[in-house]
SERO-4910 file (N, C-alpha, C, O; in steps of 0.05 Angstrom, whole numbers):
BEGIN
 pado doro    nc1    nc2    nc3   cac1   cac2   cac3    cc1    cc2    cc3    oc1    oc2    oc3
  Met    A   -166    121    -56   -161    151    -34   -135    166    -39   -114    157    -45
  Gln    A   -140    187    -36   -122    206    -42   -104    203    -22   -105    190     -1
  Gln    A    -81    224    -33    -58    228    -13    -71    252      8    -89    269      2
  Pro    A    -55    248     34    -75    267     51    -54    304     48    -31    305     38
  Lys    A    -65    323     55    -51    341     64    -39    339     89    -47    326    108
  Ile    A    -11    356     86      0    358    113      0    380    121     12    398    108
  Val    A    -14    384    148    -23    419    154     -8    418    179     -7    397    191
  Glu    A      3    437    187      8    449    219     -9    461    227    -15    479    212
  Ile    A    -24    460    252    -43    477    261    -36    492    293    -24    484    313
  Gln    A    -48    511    290    -42    527    317    -60    513    342    -74    494    338
  Glu    A    -56    526    368    -71    513    388   -100    519    381   -106    543    382
  Lys    A   -119    501    375   -154    504    376   -161    502    409   -153    486    426
  Leu    A   -174    521    411   -200    520    429   -226    518    422   -239    531    405
  Met    A   -233    495    441   -254    488    432   -280    486    451   -276    480    475
  Val    A   -309    492    442   -321    490    470   -350    472    462   -363    479    443
  Gly    A   -358    452    479   -376    437    472   -381    416    490   -371    419    512
  His    A   -395    395    486   -400    369    496   -385    347    489   -380    341    466
  Tyr    A   -372    329    517   -363    309    508   -377    282    528   -386    288    550
  Ile    A   -377    255    520   -377    231    532   -356    216    524   -339    218    507
  Thr    A   -364    195    546   -338    171    548   -349    144    531   -361    126    544
  Thr    A   -347    140    506   -357    116    493   -344     98    478   -320    101    476
  Ser    A   -355     78    466   -341     63    448   -351     61    414   -371     74    407
  Leu    A   -336     47    396   -357     50    376   -372     29    374   -385     26    354
  Ala    A   -374      8    398   -395     -4    398   -424      2    414   -445    -10    413
  Glu    A   -417     24    427   -446     35    444   -452     60    427   -475     68    425
  Asn    A   -430     75    413   -440     92    391   -467    112    399   -488    113    386
  Ala    A   -460    126    423   -487    141    426   -476    171    416   -479    190    431
  Thr    A   -463    175    391   -461    199    378   -485    214    372   -482    239    373
  Phe    A   -510    204    365   -531    218    355   -535    232    380   -530    256    380
  Ser    A   -547    221    408   -555    230    428   -536    258    437   -545    279    446
  Leu    A   -503    250    433   -485    272    442   -493    299    425   -500    321    435
  Trp    A   -490    293    396   -500    316    378   -527    329    381   -531    351    373
  Ser    A   -546    315    393   -575    325    391   -571    349    418   -578    372    417
  Lys    A   -557    335    443   -555    359    462   -534    380    453   -541    403    460
  Phe    A   -512    379    439   -497    397    431   -511    418    423   -512    440    433
  Arg    A   -527    407    394   -534    421    371   -564    440    389   -571    461    380
  Ala    A   -575    432    410   -595    443    432   -584    468    441   -600    487    444
  Gln    A   -564    471    445   -547    494    463   -525    504    441   -508    521    448
  Gln    A   -525    499    428   -502    513    408   -501    536    406   -480    548    409
  Ser    A   -526    547    402   -528    578    398   -523    597    420   -523    621    417
  Ala    A   -518    583    449   -503    602    464   -479    603    464   -465    613    482
  Ile    A   -469    592    442   -437    599    441   -437    623    419   -445    624    396
  Lys    A   -422    645    440   -425    668    418   -398    675    407   -395    694    392
  Asn    A   -382    663    414   -352    670    399   -343    652    387   -319    648    386
  Lys    A   -362    635    373   -348    627    351   -331    630    324   -338    650    312
  Leu    A   -312    617    313   -296    627    297   -303    625    268   -292    637    250
  Asn    A   -322    606    265   -337    598    239   -357    581    248   -362    575    271
  Thr    A   -371    571    222   -393    555    222   -389    530    224   -409    516    230
  Asp    A   -362    516    221   -355    488    221   -358    476    248   -353    488    268
  Leu    A   -368    447    246   -373    432    271   -349    413    267   -338    406    246
  Tyr    A   -343    406    297   -320    387    305   -329    366    323   -340    367    345
  Ser    A   -323    342    306   -327    316    325   -301    310    326   -285    308    308
  Val    A   -296    309    353   -271    306    367   -263    276    380   -280    264    393
  Glu    A   -238    266    376   -241    238    396   -211    239    406   -191    243    392
  Val    A   -213    235    433   -188    238    450   -181    216    463   -190    213    485
  Phe    A   -164    197    453   -155    174    459   -137    171    484   -121    188    493
  Ser    A   -140    147    494   -116    146    523    -89    145    510    -84    136    488
  Ser    A    -73    156    528    -47    160    515    -30    131    516     -7    131    508
  Asp    A    -39    114    523    -25     87    527    -40     74    502    -32     51    499
  Leu    A    -58     79    484    -70     61    474    -59     60    445    -56     80    431
  Lys    A    -54     33    435    -40     28    411    -60     20    392    -79      5    396
  Phe    A    -52     33    369    -90     39    347    -86      4    337   -107     -4    327
  Ser    A    -63    -18    339    -67    -42    333    -88    -55    351   -106    -70    343
  Glu    A    -85    -47    376   -106    -60    391   -129    -52    399   -143    -60    417
  Phe    A   -134    -32    379   -163    -10    384   -182    -33    369   -177    -46    348
  Thr    A   -202    -35    386   -232    -57    381   -257    -37    383   -257    -18    399
  Pro    A   -274    -42    371   -302    -38    376   -307    -28    405   -319     -7    408
  Asn    A   -300    -39    421   -303    -36    457   -287    -18    469   -288    -11    493
  Thr    A   -262     -6    446   -239     10    468   -255     39    463   -265     50    443
  Lys    A   -252     49    502   -267     69    501   -249     93    500   -225     92    507
  Phe    A   -263    117    492   -248    144    482   -268    164    490   -291    156    494
  Glu    A   -260    190    492   -271    212    496   -295    227    466   -283    239    449
  Lys    A   -309    225    464   -321    236    436   -332    262    445   -347    267    464
  Trp    A   -321    279    425   -333    316    429   -355    321    410   -356    309    388
  Ala    A   -371    337    417   -387    352    396   -382    385    400   -392    396    419
  Ala    A   -368    397    383   -362    417    388   -359    442    366   -365    438    342
  Val    A   -347    471    374   -345    489    357   -318    502    367   -314    502    392
  Glu    A   -301    512    351   -280    528    351   -285    556    364   -303    571    356
  Val    A   -271    561    381   -272    589    394   -251    610    391   -230    607    378
  Ser    A   -257    630    405   -236    651    398   -224    655    425   -203    668    428
  Asp    A   -236    644    445   -221    643    473   -245    630    492   -268    628    485
  Leu    A   -234    622    517   -244    604    533   -263    622    560   -270    612    582
  Asp    A   -268    643    552   -277    670    574   -307    666    581   -316    669    604
  Lys    A   -321    658    559   -352    654    564   -356    632    554   -359    628    530
  Val    A   -355    613    574   -363    587    569   -393    584    580   -398    588    603
  Pro    A   -416    576    559   -441    571    568   -447    548    590   -434    527    591
  Glu    A   -470    557    607   -470    537    628   -471    510    617   -480    506    595
  Gly    A   -461    488    633   -462    468    626   -442    446    602   -441    422    596
  Met    A   -427    475    591   -410    465    567   -381    460    577   -372    474    595
  Gln    A   -364    439    563   -338    441    578   -324    453    553   -334    463    533
  Thr    A   -289    449    561   -280    463    544   -254    442    537   -247    425    555
  Leu    A   -240    442    513   -223    423    507   -201    441    489   -210    454    470
  Thr    A   -173    444    492   -147    449    485   -129    437    464   -106    429    467
  Ile    A   -146    437    439   -123    416    416   -102    427    410   -103    446    394
  Glu    A    -77    418    421    -48    428    419    -44    433    386    -56    422    367
  Ala    A    -23    453    386    -19    456    365      4    426    355     14    411    371
  Gly    A      8    425    327     28    410    312     15    399    287     -2    413    276
  Leu    A     20    377    276     19    365    249     -5    349    247    -12    333    265
  Tyr    A    -20    354    223    -42    334    220    -41    324    190    -31    338    171
  Ala    A    -53    298    187    -48    291    162    -84    292    155   -100    278    167
  Val    A    -91    309    139   -123    308    128   -132    296    106   -123    300     84
  Phe    A   -153    281    112   -159    266     90   -192    270     86   -204    274    107
  Ile    A   -205    270     64   -231    268     63   -245    245     59   -240    229     41
  His    A   -265    245     77   -280    222     79   -314    232     64   -330    249     70
  Arg    A   -313    212     43   -333    215     20   -354    193     26   -349    169     25
  Gly    A   -380    206     33   -400    179     38   -413    181     63   -407    200     78
  Pro    A   -431    164     70   -442    158     97   -430    148    119   -416    128    117
  Ser    A   -433    158    138   -421    153    160   -410    116    167   -388    111    178
  His    A   -428     96    157   -419     76    161   -405     63    143   -400     39    143
  Thr    A   -397     80    124   -374     74    103   -344     81    118   -325     70    105
  Phe    A   -337     94    138   -316    105    151   -297     82    157   -274     89    154
  Pro    A   -302     56    165   -287     37    172   -267     37    143   -243     39    147
  Gln    A   -276     35    118   -264     33    100   -241     58     99   -218     51     92
  Thr    A   -245     81    104   -233    106    107   -208    100    129   -184    105    126
  Ala    A   -219     91    147   -197     90    171   -182     68    169   -163     68    185
  Gln    A   -185     46    151   -173     22    147   -144     35    128   -121     29    131
  Tyr    A   -158     55    108   -140     60     84   -113     79     99    -89     76     93
  Ile    A   -123    102    120   -112    112    138    -90     99    149    -67    108    147
  His    A    -96     77    164    -81     65    190    -74     43    176    -49     42    180
  Gly    A    -80     25    163    -74      3    149    -53      5    124    -35    -11    119
  Gln    A    -57     19    113    -39     35     89    -23     54     84      0     51     76
  Trp    A    -38     81     90    -24     99     88     -7    111    105      8    129     98
  Met    A     -8    102    129      9    112    155     33     89    155     55     98    160
  Pro    A     30     62    150     51     54    151     71     56    128     93     45    133
  Gln    A     68     65    110     78     74     83     99    105     85    119    112     73
  Ser    A     80    119    105     89    142    104    112    148    118    125    129    127
  Ala    A    123    178    123    149    182    134    136    192    169    148    202    188
  Tyr    A    110    184    166     95    196    192     89    175    205     89    153    194
  Gln    A     81    178    239     76    159    259     46    175    275     43    199    273
  Leu    A     28    159    289     10    178    297     25    193    324     43    183    338
  Asp    A     12    217    329     23    230    360      4    229    369    -16    224    357
  Gln    A      5    237    401    -21    231    422    -30    262    419    -15    281    425
  Arg    A    -45    263    412    -61    290    406    -92    284    393    -94    267    376
  Pro    A   -113    296    401   -140    291    385   -140    286    363   -132    302    347
  His    A   -150    262    356   -168    270    330   -189    282    325   -204    284    345
  Phe    A   -198    295    298   -222    306    296   -235    303    265   -225    291    247
  Glu    A   -254    313    264   -268    310    242   -285    342    235   -299    352    252
  Ile    A   -281    353    211   -294    375    212   -316    373    190   -312    363    168
  Met    A   -335    385    198   -365    385    179   -370    414    175   -374    432    191
  Thr    A   -369    415    153   -372    451    146   -403    451    143   -421    434    144
  Glu    A   -403    477    139   -440    492    130   -449    474    113   -473    469    115
  Asp    A   -433    460     92   -451    449     70   -456    418     74   -467    403     57
  Tyr    A   -446    411    102   -447    382    111   -472    370    105   -492    379    115
  Lys    A   -474    349     89   -502    337     87   -518    317     99   -539    305     93
  Gly    A   -498    316    123   -511    294    140   -502    262    142   -497    248    122
  Pro    A   -501    254    165   -484    230    169   -490    203    154   -475    183    154
  Asn    A   -518    206    141   -528    183    128   -527    192     98   -534    175     82
  His    A   -517    219     87   -523    221     58   -491    207     45   -468    208     52
  Pro    A   -506    194     24   -491    184      3   -466    200    -14   -445    192    -23
  Glu    A   -479    226    -13   -451    251    -19   -443    269      6   -438    293      3
  Ala    A   -443    255     31   -432    278     44   -399    274     48   -389    252     45
  Glu    A   -383    297     56   -360    305     58   -350    308     84   -362    326     96
  Glu    A   -331    297     97   -317    311    120   -291    305    120   -281    285    110
  Glu    A   -277    323    133   -250    320    130   -243    310    160   -252    318    181
  Ile    A   -220    288    153   -206    274    181   -183    289    178   -170    294    158
  Trp    A   -178    296    208   -155    301    214   -148    285    230   -165    278    247
  Val    A   -122    273    231   -101    251    243    -72    265    250    -53    271    235
  Pro    A    -75    268    281    -51    278    293    -24    258    280    -24    234    275
  Ile    A      2    278    276     21    260    264     50    269    272     51    293    278
  Lys    A     66    258    273     97    271    283    115    246    260    107    224    250
  Lys    A    140    259    257    155    251    239    163    223    251    162    219    275
  Lys    A    172    204    235    180    173    244    205    177    255    218    157    264
***
């Protein structure tokens, strides 16, 4: 696995749907189905990228993360403002800050290996630690889908200096 890019982002405004779930429950398909059915109602998108965002409890230690750990899972897009939010959709603001950006290649069921590299190898050996902000994945317009063997998505992990 390659070294990540370290990127400082400005605040991101998001519109979409979210659920509270866990890896064991994995209600991702129904979340994205609901979002995709309504995403055309969002008129102020900044681009065609889709965001899968995870918001974890502020007291969660990743060493204690299990498949049953609950978190917010979002299906969203980045927007220019929060003035016209389609009915039934919610908003999320991702605070400005540093992110380590990794590329996950392969179907979604192989993501645990990528996560293990990020949190088990790269993070402990880096000059960074996790920051308490949302994690997110970006699927660009040419994303091949979660089960495609050549799928690629960007993994954005919030970090701060140790």
